[in-house]
C-alpha positions, 0 to 999 in steps of 0.5 A: 260729509263737509256742509255744501258749499255755496252756489256759484252764480250762473253766468248770465247766458250774453255773458256766455254768449260773448265768452264763446266768441271771444275766448274761443278765437284766442284759444284756438290761437294759441292752441292750433295756430303758434303764429298767423292770424286767428280764425275769421270771426266774422260768420260768427257774428250773423244774426240767423247762423252765427253765434247769436243763436246759442241763445235761441237753442239754450232753452228747452221747452214742449215741443212737437218735432217731425223726424225722418226715419221714425215710424211710430211717435216717440216720447222724450222727457226732460227733467228740470236738471236736464236727464232725459228719458226716450220711450219708443214703440220700436227698437228702431224708433229708440235709439233714432231719437237716442241719436237725435237727442245726443246730437241735439245736445252735443254735436260739435263733442260727437264732431271732434271725437270722429274726427280724432278718431279718423285722423281729420282734425288738420281739415278744421284746424289747420297743420298745427294738428298734422301730427295727431292726425298721422299718428291717429292713421298710423295707429289704426281707429278707422281701419278697426272701426271700419273692420268692426263694421264690415263683420256685423252680419245684417241680422245683428241687433248692434247693426240695426242700433247703430244704422237707427242712430245716426238717422238720428244724427243726421235728422239733428244735423239737418234741421239745425243747418235749416234752422240756423242753430248749429253750434257756435263752434262750427261757425267760429271754426267755419265749417259744417258737420259731415253725415254721421254714419254707424263707422263714426259711433265706432270711432267714438268708442275707439276713442275711449278705448285708446284713451284708456289703454294705448299705453307707452310704458315698455317704451319708459321701461326700456330707458330705464333700463338703459339708464338705471341698469337692469338690476334697479330696473327689475328690483324697483319696477317688478312684475308682482307689486311689492307692497301688500294689496288687496285683490278682489279675487283671491283664487284658487286659480286654474294652472297656466297652460302658456311658458314663463316670460323672461326675466329682464335683460340688457338692451342694446344701444339701437333698442334704446334709442330708438324706444326713446325717439318713439317715447318723445313722439308719444310724449308730444302728442296731445293729452287723451292719446296715451293712456295715463293711468286708471282711477276708479272705483267700484264695489257691491254688497251681498243683500246678507250685509245689506241694511235693505236686505237687496244689494247695493252697488256703486261706481264712479269711474275716474275720468277728464272732467270736462265740460260738457261732460264725458258723459250724458245721462238718460232713461231708454225704453222700447220693447226690447231695451229698458236701461237707465244711465250713463251714455257716451255721446255719438254712441247708442247705449248705456254704458253703466247703469241698470235695467229692471233687474241687474245693474253694473258699474266698471272700473279700467282692469289696467292689463297690459295690452300695448306691446312693441316689436322691433322689426328686422330690416336690412338694405337687401330687402327694402320694404320687408320685414323678417319674420318666423324665418322668412322675409315678408313684405309690408302692407300699406295702406295710404291716406290723404289728410285734408288741411285747412289754408293748405295742401292736402299732407299724404301718409302711407301706413305700414303694417306688419304682422304685430301692427302698424309701424310707428317710428322709423329713425333707425329702427321699425317699431310696430305696436301691437294693440288690443284695441285694434282687434275688432270688438262688437262692444255696442253689442255686449252693451245691448245684451247687458242692457237686456240681462236678467241676471249674471250668467246671461250678464257674464256670457254677453261680456265674453265678447267683450275686448278690449279696454278691459274692464272690471265690470261690477254686478248686483241683481234684484235677487241679492246677488253680486259679481265682479268680472274683468272681461277683455282681453289678455294677451299671452306671449309665451317668450320675451320681456313684454313690458319692454320692445321685443323683438319682431321675429316671431318668437315673442309674439303674443300668442292668444289670451287667457281662456275666459274662465280663467281671467279675474272674477268672483261671484257670490264670495263668501264675506259678501263684497267685492271692490275694485279700484284699478288695483291688481285683482290677483294674487302672485300665485296667479299663474298667467302675466296680466302686467307689471306693477307699473304697467299699469296697475294702481298703487292699492292705495285706494282699493285698501281703504275701500276693502278696509271700509266694506269689511268692518263689521256690521251692515251697510247702506245706500248712505254708506255707499255715498259716503264711501264714494266721497271718502278722503281718507288716505291709506298710504299716510295711515301707514306711514304717518306713525312711522314718520312720528316714530322718527322724529321722536327725540329729534331736536327740531325748529319751532315750525317742525314742531309745531308741523308734528303736533298737526301729525299726532292724532290725525285722522288721515283724511285729506279734507280741505280745512286740514293742516295734516293733509298739506304736511303730510304730502309735502313731506311724502314728495320730499320723501321720494324726491330725497330718495330718488332723486340722487339716483335719476341725476347720478344715472341721467334718467332721461325719463321724469319720475312725475312726467305726464308723457308715460302712462303712469307717473313713475312715483306711482311704483316706487312710492309702493317701493318706498312704502314697502322699505320704510316698514320693512327694509329701512337699510335698502340700498336705495337710501345711500345714493350715489353722492349720498353716503350711507344711510337708513329710512329714518335718515332720509325721513328726517331730511325730507320733514325738514325740507317740506317744512322748509318749502311750505314756510317758504310758500305759505307763510305764516304759522303752520296751523294756517298751511290747510290742505284746501290753500295748495289743493284744487279741483277745476272742470275744463271745457272740452274746447280748452276755452278757459273761461268756460272752465269751473273753477280752481276751487279749493276741494278735499281728497289726493290721489290715494283717496276714494275720492279721487284728486291727484294733481294741482289742480286736479282735472281728473276724478269722479266723472259719474257717481252712481248708488244703488239699492235693490231692497229699496229699489233706490238708484241715484246718480250724479255727474259733473256738469250739465246735459248741454255743451251750450254755455248759454244752456242752464244745463251747461253746470246746474249739476256741479254744486251737487256733485261737489257736495258729494250728493246724488240725485234721483235717477227716475224711471220715464213714469215717474219724471213725467208726474215731476215738477218741471218735465219739459216734453218733446213729441217726435212724429215720423 
């Protein structure tokens, strides 16, 4: 493990204050107003209600507070690092206090998330956000949240939790307004937050669902089908991954009850044009609205393979690394609920963590949950579509969108049986998305937090629908399990990886039975793992998505499995080391082949020096590694050398590395290239139009020469100076895109294929929360990059970044243990 970097000096509160005022104005101007005046900053300088209150509100001390709605006193403790411990005498008061604490530290973040989901960003930033608002209203997060709320019975515990949580948020809004302590962003944008409602919490949940599993991959596949051709598209983007992977559920599997799906057929020009129009619309949306693949890890080790004799669990969901962070860490204790871990501000429960008996974490399961349908229309039946042998009338829902500085806009959303129509350029295309199915996920999480064993844990997850997640489990009895809970849409006919006809024959007919979804409990080798890889083997009888829609290439899972399956017992320290493991499994397969190819080849002095760096390399993408830089440059050049001629000759309209599509196409093409290099070096892909006949070794030599030349031009000097840290850095991005309040960029290790996920230049996604549990030692540790507060003037804005960056974890203390910790602050909440 690398030594801890020097701690970056904390910016003084007054400097943060000025940055928050000045930089915010500039960034909002660039982001939302291409032309026109800056937001009026005059109110921000009001000494009683403006941004100056940021400094006054940044410090946390002992307090006694009165909250409406509380029934009995509540204790809130804060450790010196900001971790919160909420202890209540009733469940109602626990959730109310949680809402208050979330809003005290993250109200602006919460307000932005609900506004995104309900399509009301234009109300505060103007017409530049109209396209986003229109799309969100069409997609339907607001309709789904309203339906979920209406379906909750008055006796449902999650309904009570949502009502109490909203009361706590509103207590804070009222308090902040009366004390002139609203977040400065409210003042800068010139608005006040509306009261919080239970539906707002469901919207926040919907935002996260959309970020994780609303995809545009079928549209991309349609464009590839038309440009590359059916044969190459089906060969290069198959249903089953072409490379050897490490599924956690090896079977045997029960027999499927649905008919097999069809093979790939050619799209018509009209279908391709419709797909391209919709693809371009989605690609133009702001980041985060379309899922862009997954990169999370979790695993568990049974007591029989643990040094402590108790089960081990590790989890690190990889998400956008933001300031403030996505997560808020806390413990929640009441008579009916005891949970510790991380929550999402805006929601009342712990999403990842542990209780007194079990621990759990999750990764995205990656199965296909988004399907596009081309609705059949004609001029003789206006306002209708043809389905199941008859003309059906679209259901229409209208919305008015308030626009800051302008007139309100109106949008009418047309709904077919498949879902909302989201494009109409010559072809009405609707989207069936599992995220629009009412899913009482908060109730599921409540029951998980109350579970004492695997059966209760598994029973709770039966009602989880979307996003589909790999829930890993470990308990205080030494048991481990993993279940990929969620909705697995079944299509009896058609090609679900492409837009399908909406006339009824290709509709989603149901879901894989719960007992047949991927899952294992206490496997014989005493280990389980997931890293967004395909969970099952090719013999699994159900369609769950293609290799590019949108499972991970599998290299992180391969490396995790390699480490966990080695002889000997494992400790919590081993779990921490694996979370920050920088070994690139793909490099370990490809570099020996490259060295063999280059053996005996006449090389330049720089090329020979580069080869010398690769010999003896341990395949770790460490910041000081020269071989890591050379490998990365070679692999990128090898992909270009193989596929760029095809893209050019076939005029493929989708870039291989574009962020607009759900997964970079190079993720899928890389699996092909790996497989051909190892097992089919004469594959026709190497002999692209205009290139001539050649093999994998020919392409490797050309790619290596180009890679070295590019590095020499970019970095200069001797190859021995080409360290990975010179080209690779990581950055934590301010949630409001205030660049002056970012952290970094800072040199860092890892890449997209390492367990320490760090893809991109700079890398802005990665381990958003790391947790390690050792039930044998009853040890619980965790950390996330950032701090508990969204206030840049707060000492809890970036205070945990260096611990996270160093690969270390903080103890996850109980409320009782925290009470005697140094530097603890206490709030006494009173009715």
